[in-house]
Steps between C-alpha positions, in 0.01 A plus 500: 500500500696793655815291493447426130449870422816595691699235311379641169596851609847382600544319167385807306740717698788264426416502128484881509840524672650247257366699206639825642839334556506371140405848379777651715760258360376567146533875555855457636599292197330746265678794662830317466435436130399862445806626681747262343348375179459133429783270393407141430658191345237374261662220298794262521702286257721209606747266332694222667865604522789258555836606631655396169264722296628825353342818628251672272571822317184705559367707208220742587244519217261739674134414457597212269659313789846377591751289308732263688820400322755242616771262383374142521853354496386266224654432159310391190622480140839640609320804639447632852134531600348798678138532614257792506181477708228757441274592792200727435388793715279271709808290582394200298753329277396556138770316303863393481765519232846347470792672331805328355831685502860413427671291764749780574236771516359658811246773556622855461184711522125519459229750407121523483360724228168523313372179657805292408792354696854537364783287638867554417751214520871537430774253415766492767779445247395722210300813419196300383165610640167319492189714533180305568168680478190344656161638396283452807167546318561263205732270698745503210878523528779609271876487557765712329871421503742774404862599545582872503790602280667672796558358846281671759474481878122505550356697791145595393224364282159631385253430219328770294259424215646161404855631541735375770740766628812392687696749707853446618861569415714450191868549576397654832289768331119508539310372198159376384433213261155470339378159383196489270299187583303521173790487254765378748742783425739669742639852508687727739283794604683827419579791727582327828873426493675722751848462645494457877121489489265291713163370382271566796160412356331339202121514517204446266233769488126448477493637142742249339807718543787446743746704708870461570679702770879536500727694729875559508718324754786746504470801728519838330330836517286444190365152569158426349228241512372412153157354425402380157155379397477270197217361293459125462745498204777668698456847349579782745192710582630694801862582586535699821820575691439619855779674692591356840591747773872526559614280786203263470475158334202296381512148644177345372221617270170365375251665266124517496326332206285773341172379645427873499667775298794573731821296492682504833838369617546414868768328702777547752796737511808560711789741541812432293595134479331378818362147476180561700215739426449846648145546371234469232483701177230571244501679165257532212612435144471798264747516208383852409608669824756462777381301797618532856538174689314503833735362767351399838730383778364223722482696832276761332230236443226468759506123551816366338676465836206331676695174527743668742460538874353843586818642657717400206245635255497834681881520494517421127234757413654770722845449352361505146302818571815671625718394206227602257479844664874562452496363143698184577443149365271280706707222652225240543524213249320169475476217244173558316360379170187612314251220441230634271309807382120510505332760279173655620274780380651723772865418428746226587584266788850360553568199722856459629649256749779546755735214575815424697752338263672174593866428538639400162704190441609297205659636187404667176654692218606846615260774404676761283233751599558461871567872526125534538521276805147374430385150426138389543585129492210270431215724613192445286242778528217302348541181695715205405632550152763273358666804345572678827653803331193564292463849644846577635752436226850400605688247287710373789242412761376170632256308283423145615426396141776696328731298272810677635500298818570804715342439836445690820395332821319716749444514867156615604348812348277680748195662340402791722238739367296608200424859405202599286538848354230705328570750220279731297490497120804731490713271714478712815490301825168539682534245781632162609428207728719228646459135601749361749570135431506230763826307527553388138830345396556362152785314334477745206334838464153489355188713517294410807227767517238645267195725499148535359307820433128427523182674621688813604723290724871424492580147614862398553590143589798275567521123556703354784510120525158377619333841504475827312482856629256752352513879543190682376417869476216638713258790429700728732819444298667264746592137431395201705683167506366149546651150471336203327597134507542330163168316455488125436239285332358359824475615860636161606835582339796696632830616351797309637770707332558777248794738456528846346695357207204278414249760385396853418206739473419687179240739366290304251225702332229742611440457874695173528834386634628147479734328743693186416765268636570154635408362836461178687141443613385277782141378509409489867229240434742260332853373540781629284553820303533616141720748317332733251554798276208738549346823375240693703284773348460801731212744454503861617175693554 
């Protein structure tokens, strides 16, 4: 009897210890979640992908899902066939549509606006353009074929209230063409032509207006940056010329989209005709008063240089501090491009990425505006876009789908760092954070990082082959980093191969990112492997 009682006591003690150990592990996990926040991959979409298949063009539709567009390399009725696959926000395929285009046409650009997809195809041997609109809710399509009366080198494309607006160059001068989808009429938007001007940005606002930003290429003491806001019919509502400080040049610029009342311009600047950026600028738009552009050099930022080794960072900052104190130009320059502006109730956030440019080879038409020394190549700030100059207008750059045939081949582009900058409602810098990338080399420059603002947290993330890196703000103001493997459908599977050129990470909607790409998957419980295109939905808490 005593032996039986002792055995029961031992068993009870073991259960008690096991329970305490489970509670201890639970508390450790809970503390980790509280300290870091929770990042989880909650859904996955897969399609078989053959080596002969074209890559998808990814169109982010926010809470409505994702559209996947590709050339099927098929011909029917003397037309080339393209395919669009719609995937909803739960990563389930909802429907497919095929699009027929001329045999000499290829995709030039795309846009998502008011729930609809707009695809632009151009004829490689003429100025003909086909615009196909796909209504995702009704599953109806309509195609428009038009030929502008003047030849235009297209660099940007947006849609505003059933009007398609094309930005680009006519006779090497910036211009806008407005195409009315309802009555299929075309007109040149007035007030933009400017000798030696460069169209930096064309962007639709949230209130069915749009902005165009132009700056002068030639260096002079009275150089200005001009922003014009138009209504959906191309009528000028705002015309504001903003003086640029003597000795400085605007390299890139993007505008906010009037989610709130303030309209802000942000981008990169440099001294004189340097080809790389010296810092970030911001300025509010106010046509009724003179505005002063806020110029911030990179070493003055708290975390912009975080990708450097500590000793080099200290040297760069010390040298910049000295030159600033004696009123000399800061010598530090780096290739940087703005990615996107996020508007919040407290102000604005600007995401910019730092890269190391590749060695150039090949040939192209000489750039008559090379006195600026700046060329953004095929960088696409909103992910892969078949019109790579959508936000950085230069009529002589590389476009893989351009009818001119000009082509640039690249060595590897090294993506190095992203900087997230915070501004108040007046455009004054209030803080910044940085995310150092792992070793990421791409054949062409493309956005690789993004961020989500949710639950009083800032979450930055970047994908690198089989994993993605997350940096999340903590209650004490610091940021903590953690790596996650790209999740598969089964724990018996493993990724055989995936390269950086095969996929990206993007902010989706609300608290969600999505990551996508191609990889070869091996099922460890079976023989053989399979190649797939995938999308994973990532949730931030």
